[in-house]
C-alpha positions in Angstrom: 5.9 -27.1 57.0 7.1 -26.0 53.6 3.6 -25.2 52.5 3.0 -23.0 55.6 6.2 -21.2 55.1 5.5 -20.5 51.4 2.0 -19.4 52.1 3.2 -17.1 54.9 5.7 -15.5 52.5 3.1 -15.0 49.8 0.7 -13.4 52.2 3.4 -11.0 53.7 2.3 -7.4 53.4 5.6 -6.4 51.7 4.9 -8.8 48.8 1.8 -6.8 47.8 3.6 -3.5 48.4 6.4 -4.5 45.9 4.0 -6.4 43.5 5.0 -4.5 40.4 8.7 -4.5 40.9 8.5 -8.2 41.4 6.4 -8.6 38.2 9.2 -6.8 36.3 11.8 -9.1 37.8 9.7 -12.1 36.7 9.7 -10.6 33.2 13.5 -10.5 33.4 13.6 -14.2 34.0 11.2 -14.9 31.1 13.1 -12.7 28.6 16.5 -14.1 29.9 15.2 -17.6 29.0 13.7 -16.6 25.6 16.0 -13.8 24.4 19.4 -14.8 25.8 18.7 -18.5 25.9 16.6 -19.6 22.9 17.3 -16.8 20.5 20.9 -16.5 21.6 21.6 -20.2 21.0 19.7 -20.0 17.7 22.3 -17.5 16.2 25.5 -18.4 18.0 26.5 -21.9 16.8 29.3 -21.6 14.2 27.1 -23.0 11.3 24.4 -20.4 12.2 26.9 -17.6 12.4 28.2 -18.5 8.9 24.8 -18.0 7.3 22.8 -15.5 9.5 25.5 -13.2 11.0 24.2 -9.6 10.6 20.7 -10.6 9.3 17.5 -10.0 11.1 17.9 -12.9 13.5 20.6 -10.9 15.2 18.3 -8.0 16.3 15.7 -10.6 17.4 18.3 -11.8 19.9 19.4 -8.2 20.6 15.9 -6.8 21.4 14.8 -9.8 23.5 18.0 -10.1 25.4 18.9 -6.4 25.8 15.6 -4.7 26.6 13.9 -7.8 27.7 16.5 -8.5 30.3 18.4 -5.3 31.1 15.5 -3.0 30.3 13.0 -4.9 32.5 15.6 -5.2 35.2 16.2 -1.4 35.1 12.5 -0.7 35.3 12.0 -3.2 38.2 14.9 -1.6 40.1 13.5 1.9 39.5 10.1 0.9 40.8 11.7 -0.9 43.8 13.5 2.3 44.7 10.5 4.5 44.1 8.3 2.2 46.3 10.8 2.5 49.1 10.9 6.3 48.9 7.3 6.8 49.9 6.3 3.9 52.1 2.8 3.6 53.4 1.2 5.2 50.3 -0.9 3.0 48.0 0.0 3.1 44.3 -2.7 2.9 41.7 -2.5 -0.5 40.0 -4.1 0.2 36.7 -1.4 2.4 35.1 1.3 0.0 36.1 -0.7 -3.0 34.8 -1.2 -1.2 31.5 2.5 -0.3 31.3 3.8 -3.7 32.2 1.6 -5.7 29.8 2.0 -3.1 27.0 5.8 -3.2 27.2 6.0 -7.0 27.3 3.3 -7.8 24.7 4.6 -5.0 22.5 8.1 -6.4 22.6 6.9 -9.9 21.9 4.8 -8.7 18.9 7.6 -6.8 17.3 9.7 -9.9 17.5 7.1 -12.6 16.6 5.2 -10.9 13.8 8.0 -8.9 12.2 11.7 -9.4 13.0 11.7 -13.2 13.5 9.7 -14.1 10.3 12.0 -11.7 8.3 15.0 -13.2 9.9 13.9 -16.8 9.1 13.2 -15.8 5.5 16.7 -14.2 5.3 18.2 -17.3 6.8 16.5 -19.5 4.1 17.7 -17.1 1.4 21.2 -17.1 2.8 21.4 -20.9 2.8 19.8 -21.2 -0.6 21.5 -18.4 -2.5 24.1 -16.7 -0.3 24.3 -13.9 2.2 24.6 -11.3 -0.5 21.1 -12.2 -1.7 19.6 -12.3 1.8 20.8 -8.7 2.3 20.1 -7.4 -1.2 17.3 -4.9 -2.0 15.8 -7.4 -4.4 15.0 -9.7 -1.5 14.3 -7.1 1.2 11.9 -5.2 -1.1 9.7 -8.2 -2.0 6.0 -7.7 -1.1 6.1 -10.3 1.7 9.1 -9.0 3.4 7.8 -5.4 3.1 4.5 -6.4 4.7 6.3 -8.1 7.5 8.5 -5.1 8.2 5.5 -2.8 8.3 3.7 -5.1 10.7 6.4 -4.2 13.3 4.4 -1.0 13.8 1.8 -2.9 15.8 4.3 -4.0 18.4 6.2 -0.7 18.3 3.0 1.3 18.9 1.9 -0.9 21.8 5.5 -0.7 23.3 5.6 3.1 23.0 2.2 3.4 24.6 3.4 1.3 27.6 6.5 3.5 27.9 4.3 6.7 27.9 2.0 5.3 30.6 4.9 4.3 32.8 6.4 7.7 32.4 3.0 9.3 33.3 2.9 7.1 36.4 6.4 8.0 37.5 5.5 11.7 37.0 2.4 11.1 39.1 4.6 10.0 42.1 5.8 13.6 42.1 2.5 15.3 41.5 0.5 12.9 43.5 -1.9 11.6 40.9 -0.4 8.1 41.0 -1.4 7.5 44.6 -4.6 6.0 45.7 -5.7 8.4 48.5 -8.6 6.2 49.6 -6.3 3.4 50.9 -3.2 3.0 53.0 -0.5 0.4 52.5 0.6 -1.8 55.4 4.1 -3.1 54.7 4.3 -5.2 57.8 7.6 -5.2 59.7 9.1 -3.2 56.8 6.8 -0.2 57.3 8.3 2.9 58.8 8.1 3.4 62.6 7.8 6.8 64.1 10.0 6.9 67.2 9.0 9.1 70.0 11.7 10.7 72.0 11.8 9.5 75.6 13.3 12.1 78.0 14.7 10.6 81.1 15.2 13.1 83.9 18.1 12.1 86.1 19.0 13.3 89.6 
């Protein structure tokens, strides 16, 4: 019985109609676990705050929890509303797929290959020598840290590309180039119904 109900829900027409808003909501759950959960608990215990407060581990948590959660939530709600504004018209999947994966992979890359390694190196330097050294130009301008900081451009570029593609898609909902004119979208019981007036002539 449970399997049939789940399958019926998954096959409902409105699920495919709201596919991309749902994807962004799933991304919210992922980044909430990683950004607010793992990275948040990594920097918030008192012993961690003593050594890493204000170092690069703080923006690791900030980026993942702020844009990863509230940014993705905002984008998901925006797409949810835009989908409801023009029901029955099929969206082109490709730009949304590119935007979704570029934003999420770009955010992950800027954290994993730049901010997190720099933050961990700073944490080591803070424990070993003191916060003053971890924040000093002598440490921050070392070849390794410089290289890691510049590697953030990979994630930033991919993230910016995803934002531009999403903006182009939203613009296309106004101009029409984001709709697939070769198909129509059946939203099941949630699709609009055109009511015909019935005139009843009385005596």
